[in-house]
N, C-alpha and C positions, 0 to 999 in steps of 0.2 A: 806763828806760822813755822812749821818743821818740814823738812824733807825727808821722805824717806825711800832710800834707794831699793827699787824693785828688785836688781840683782838677777833680771832675765837673761840668762846665757844663750838659751835656746828659743828662739822664736817659731812659734808655730805657722810658718807661711802659708799653709795650705788652709788654714783656718779663713772661714768666710765670715761676715758679720753675724749671722744667725747661731753660728758655732758659741760665739762669744755671748750672745743673749741667752743662749742655753745655759750657760753656767751662772748667770746672774739668777734666773729662774730656779735652777736644780737647788743653788744656795737658799734661795727664798722657801721654797718648798720643804728642804731639809730643815730648816728654822721652825717651820709652821709645825712639823711632825714632832722635832725634839720637845718645843715648848707647849704644845697642845694649845696654838694660838688661832687666831680667826684665818679664814681663807686668804690666800695670797691674791693681791690686786695687780691686774696689768692694764694700764689704760694710757689713754693720750690726751694731753692737754696743749691745744695749740699745735706747735710743730715739735713738742717734746713727749716721748714716751718715758713711762714711768712704771717701775716694778717695785713692788711695794710688800713686806712682809710685816707682822706685828709681835715679832719676837724680842730679843735682847739688845739688839743694836750691833752694827759693825764697830769693829776697833781696829786700830793700826796694826795690832798685834795679830791680826788675821792674815795679814799680807806677809807674814814669814813664809817660807819654804820647808814647812814641816808637816808631817802628816798628822791629820787632825784626830787626837785619840778619841775625842767624844765620837766623831762619827764612826772610827775604825770600830767603836764597840758597839754602835747600834746596827744591828744587821739589816735596818729597813731603810734607811738613807741612802741618798743618790751618791753624795760626794765622798770621796775616799782618800784624795791625795792632798789635799790642802793647798793646792797650786792652781785649781782651775780659775780662781779670780783673777790671779796674776797674768796668766795667759789670755783670759778675756782682757784685760786693761790693756796688755802690749797689741792684741788686735784691733780694740778700738783706736788706739793711737795710730797703728799703721792704716786705717782705714779714715783717719781725719775725723773720726766722731769724738763729740765731747761728752765727758761722763762727769757726773756730779753724784756722789754717794753722802747721803745724809743718816744721821743719827744722833742719840742724844749723846754721843762719846766726841764726835767731832764731824766735821765736814771734810771730805776727801774729794781732791781731782788729781788729774795726772799732767805731767808737764816733763821736757826734757831738760834735763839739768846737770852741771859738771859732778861728775863722779870724785868724790872726797880723795884728795891726795893726789888726782888726775884731772888738772885742769884742762888738759886738750881732749879728753874724753867725756861726751855726753851721752848721759845713759836716762833710762826712764825713772822718773821719780813719782812717788805719791805725795801730793802737797798737803799735809794735815793742818788744819785750821780748828779753831774752837768753833764747838757746835752752836748752829743758829737757834737751836731751841732745846735747852736741857731737859724738856719734859716730852720730846718726840720719843712715839712708840714705834719700836722696829727699825727698820732700815729702808730706805728708797734710794734707787737709783733712778736718776734723770739722764736719758739718753738723746742728745741732739745731733741729727744728720744721719739719722737711720730713716728709713722707709717702711710703709705698712708691711710689706710683703717679707720685709726681715723677720718682723715680730712673728708672723704667720708661719713662716717657715720654722722659726725656734720653738714655736707652740706644739707643733706638729710632731716634735721629737719627745712630746710627752703624753703618756696615755691619759693623762687628767685631762688636757686639753685636744686630743685626738679626734674625739666624737666615737671612738668606738667603744662597744658596750661589753661590759664584762658579765659572761654567761655563769661562771662557775668559780667559787673562791677554794683553793684547797690549801694545805699545808705547805705544799712546795711551791705556790704560785698561783696565777688567774688564767683560765681560759676566756679568750677575749673573740669576740665577734668581729671580724676584719670589716672595714668598710670599703675595701678597694681591691683590686685582684691580687694582690700581693699580703702576705701575712708580715706582721711586725713582731719583731723580738725586743721585748722592755726587759731591763734590769730594774728592780726597783722604780719603776715608772718610768725609764728614761731610755728612750729606744737606741739601741746596739747595732741594729741587722735588719735586713729585710730579707723576706723568702718567697720567691716567686711562685712557689707550688706549695705553699703550706694552707691546708684548711681553716686554721684558725690564726689569731695573733696569741702571743704568750708574755705574760709578764712574770719572770722570775723574781722569787724574792728570798730563796734560799740559795745561797751561792756557794757552789762547791769549788774545790781546787782549780779545775779546769779553767771556770769563769774568771776567778780572782787572777790566775796567771795571765789571761788573754786581753784582761781590760786593762787600758792603756790611757794615758793623759787626754786622748782624743775621745776616748767612748766610742769609736765606729770602727766598722769592718772587722767586728767579732766574728770568728769565723763558726760554722755548724758544730763543727767537731767540739768545742766548747761549751756549746748548751744542748746538744741535741739530747744527752742522759736527763737532763733536767728538765726538757720539754715531756720526753716519755714520762718522766715519775708524775708530772703535772696530771698527765692524760689518766695514767694508771690510779691517780687518787680522785678522779671524777667518779660523782654517783650520779649526776642530774641526768634526767631523761633526755634534755635538749642537745645537751653534748653526744650523748649515746646515738641519738636518732641522726644527727648529721653526720657522726662518723659511719654509722650503718648504711644509710643512703649513699656514701661514697664508696662503700664495699663492692656497689653492684658495677662501680668503673673500673675495678681492677683488671676484669677480663678483657675490658676495652683499651686499657692501656692509659685510661686518662684518670687514675686516681690520685689524689694527693699526696704526698711524701708521708705523710704521717700512716698512711694507710700500708706502709711497706713494712711496718713493725707487726709482726703476727700477735704479739702478746697484747699490743693496742687494739687490734681486731677483735680478739677474744674477751677483750675487757668490755667493750661496748656492747657485744652480743649479751654479756652476762647482766649488763645494766638494764637492757632492753627487756631480756627473758623476765625480769621482777617486775617489770613497770607496766606490762601491757600483755596483749596475747598477739605473738609473733611466730612465725614458721621460718625457720632458717635452712634454706636448701639450695643447693647449685644448681646453675642454669641446665645443666645436662639432667639432674633430677627432674628439674620442672618439665623437661622435654619429654622425660620417659613416663610421668605421672600426672597428666593433665586434670584427671579426676580427682586426685587427691589436691590439688590446687585449687580447684573449684570447691571441693568440700571445705577447704581451710578458710576460703574468702566467705563463703556461707555461713560459717561458725564464728565469725569475726575476727577471722587473725589477719594480720598485715604479713605480707610475703617479703622476706628479705633474702635477696640473693647474694650467697657467699662464695668465696673461692675454694677450690679442692683442698687444698691444705687447711684452711681454717675449720672445713667439716672434720676431718679427721682429730682436730685439735680440740673442738666441743663435744664430740662423740662421748655418751655416757658422764659428761660433765653436769656441774649444778651451778647455779648461779648465786649469788652472795646471799641470799634468803635460804639456800639449801634445796631449791625446787629443780627439777630436771631441765636441761636446757632442750627446746622444742625444736628437734632438727626431723627429719622425715621418719625416723624409727620409733622416736618419742611421740610424735603426732599420732601414728597407727595405733600405739600402744593406749595413748588417751583417747582415741575413737572408738577402739574395741571397748573399753573398760566403761565408757559411758554410753553405748549403743544399749538400747532396749529391744529384745526379741518381743515378738507376738506368738507366743505359745499356743499350739493346737490340742485340745484335749482328744487323745485317739480315739473316743467314742462319738467323737462329731466330726470325725472324717467319713468321706462316700465310702461306698461299699468295695469299690475298687481300690481305692486309696488304703483302707483297714486291711485288705485282703494282702496287699503289697506290704505293708508295715508289720504285719503278723510274721513275716518271714524273717523278722529280726533277730528271733535267737536261733535259727539255723544257720543264718549267715556268721554270726559270732562263732557257732561251733565250726563252723568251716574254717573261720580264720585262726582258730586254736584257743578260743576261750576269751571272755571279756577282760581287758587289761583292768589291773586292780585300782587303777587311777579313776576309771569311768564309773560314775555313780547314777547317771543316768542317760537316755538317748530320747532326744526331744524333736519334735517337729515345730517349725516355726513359718508363719506366712510373710515373716519381713526376716532379711538377711543383711548383716552388716558389709560393705563393700570391700573387696579385695583389691587394695590399690596397686598390690605389687604383682598381680596376675593381669592376664589379658582376657578371662572370661568370667562370666558372671559367677558370683559365689553360690555354690549350692550346698555347702557344708563347711562346718568348722569344728574345732576343738576349743571349747569354752574354759580355760585355766580357772576362773573366776569360781565357777560352779561346778567344776569337774565333769561337765556334761559335753557331750556330743550333740551338735545341733545342726540337723538337716531340714533345708527348704522343702516346703510343699509340694513344690514344682517337681521334685524328682519321684513322687510317687505316681506318676504316671505308667512306669513300667519298671520291673524288678531289675532290668540291665542298670538304669540309673540309679536307682536306689541301692543296690547292692554295690555297686562300684564307688559311690559316695560314701557309704557307711565304710567299707574297708578302707578307703583313703583316710578317713579320720581317725579308724582304730591305730591305724600305723602312727599317726601324730600322736595320739593320746599314749600309746606303748612305746614310743620312743623319744618325744620330746623334739623331735626334729623339725625345723621349718621347711617350708615348700622351696622348691629351687635351691637345694643343697644337695651335696654327694651324699651326705650320709642319709637323707631321706631317700633319693632314689636308690641308694644301696638296701635300704630297708624295704622298701617296696618291692624292687625285684625279688628278694627274698620271701617277702609273703606271696607273690604272683607264683613262685616257684612250688612254694609249700601248697598252695591250694591247688595248683595243678595237678600235682602228686596226689593229693587227697582225692580229687574229682576223677581223675582218670582210673583212680584205684578203685573206685566204686563203681565206675561205668562199667570197667571189666568185669566186676562181680555181677552187675545187671545182665550183661550179656551172657555169661556162663550159666546164668538161672533164669533164661528168657521165658521159661514156662511158668515160673513162679508167679504168684499173685503179688509177692511185693514189688513188681514192675510198675506198679501204679504210685509208687512213692514220690513225695515231691521233687526227689534228684531227677527222676523222668521227665518231670514236668519242667523242670529247671533247663535240660538239654532238649527239650521239646520231641521228646520220644514216645 
């Protein structure tokens, strides 16, 4: 039998029993990871709890107060300090818990003993004895004097035993579906913090300088400032629909002030939109746009789109952008463009129009002449019995300029009278000539210019007609146009 002075100068008096058990479990999980051996076992025999790994076995040298270089060189293990085991043994002693550690190398217990050279000073020692079984595989800790709740509380500190499900694994870490109202922050599988208003739990597996600096012997109360960038990197590395949909659904809570904290990051919002856009039919629209354009919402739902309400600042962030596949993000403008491109007109052969309709349609060349000639872009002027919806206007669509076919398409409905037909045709000629959209200052300016030019032309011809009132030319189409 040998005595090994643990030389513990500072006792972690705030540690409870479950904190000490956590260290034993962490060491066992690390050994399993390093040696790629079978699963760690945590079980009860009578009134004794046992924690066992199947690695190389505990040696008394593991009790020296040095950082473990093997663990330091492995980025995925839990332990870093090499002193967690000593802290655990000191806590068990303080709590009156009996500890026996077994391996093929030795049997280790703890007891108070005289410090060498100082008979009046009792310190905590590890009692090293010969192994009971030289062929024993791994390390087994026996704990007498703890209750089941201590074990359960300790296991909750590990992702492996938490019952929380991993949703997605990234190079930066894992997104975990939380199983309570708060989110847990794990570092290499061990819990270091709780977040009351996080949407997910996270397991960080790539440790940056901030995290390394924040981690202490106790591995508790690590502040958000240490891991927030790591959490963001995990989210921005995600590609799964499940994570993106969960984030996107929470977007709708931003305007209500009830969204989770991850949604305060604009780049995370944008990332979730890009994932969703490439994995299904979604329309991303603000609540104000939804109120403005109810017909568009109905059309989107009827065509199989799921409506995702987004905040105003995100609207401008995604405008004109593409997802990770290079496809345009379907916001309100893109949806209208997609709808227009996919719409099929039902064109009517002019020869199949009624006599009244054809008489009005036949005035097309004269109206174009009044306009100042057909714009070079216009290849044809067509009549359709079906018209695509104008989601931005508040009146029924009577005509449109179709860039795809370089055609002006006019609803058959306007062939009831020359006023509706000529007004619609001139309106679309302005679109074709200028390329300006409705309800824009440029379009209004162009339309005003055309109206002035038309008035000037018509009034000039009308004066000419009056001055030649006895002429037979008074039966021209212009007279009929003015009803004279």
